[in-house]
N, C-alpha and C positions, 0 to 999 in steps of 0.2 A: 787494509787487507784483512780478511777474516783470519782468526787465530788458527783454525784447523787447516786452512789452505797454506798459511805460512809454515806451520809445523810440518805439513806434508812435503813442502819444498825443501825444508831443512833435512828431513829424513832422507829424501831422495838424493840430496847432495852428499850426505854421509854414506849412503849405499854406493853411490858412484865412486866416492873416494876410496872405498875398499879395494877396488880393482885398478885404480889409476895411480895409487901411491905405492911405491916399492915397499915401504914399511908395512903397508896393509897386506900386500902379496906375500911378504916374508912371514908375517904373523900367521897367515892362513897355511902356508907351506909347513911351518914349524909345528902346526897342529894337525897336519895330515888332511887338510881340507883342500881338495883339488877340483871340486865340482861347484861352479858358480851358482848352479841352481839351488844349492843349499843356502847360500846367502839370500837369494830371492825368497825362498820358502820361509825363512825365519825373519826376513826383514832386517838383516844385520847390516850395520854401517861402521865406518871407521872415522873416528873423530881425530883429525890430525892438526887442528888449529888453523886450518886455512879458511874456514867460514868467514872469519872477520875480514879477510882480504877481498871477498867478493860481495860483501853487503852493500846495498844501495845507501846513499847518504840521505836516508829518509828517517827523520826522528821518530816517526810513528812505528816504523819497522823495528828500529833499535829498541824502543820502549816496549813493544810487544814481545820481542825476544827476551828482554830482561824480565818481563812479567811472567813469561812461560818458564823462566829459569834456564834458558839456553845460553844467554850471555849474562855475565856478571862483571861489575866494575871493580877493579882493584884500585882502591883509593891511593895506596902508596905508590903506584906506578901509573895510574890513570890509563890503564889499558883494558880493553875488552877481552875477556877470555871466554872460550867456549867450554861449556860443561857437557859432560857425557850425558846422553839421553838416558842411560841406565841409572844415572844419579837422581833422576826426577822422581 
């Protein structure tokens, strides 16, 4: 899978998570953001740690996400963790 296409899917997933996760909705409410169009206009997403649960068991996808900096391996726990896109 091409890197840009994969990254676009990840961003889309994070954007969807903002309005599907109560924590994301609470975050928006606490900041006075009530218009979902604002999220769309700015391409905002909510990283809630759920990406790793929906990833395919495809080593190429995992490797690409690590290369892009979306996933990182924590050696001490052997877990994949999602990095915030803003950290890239």
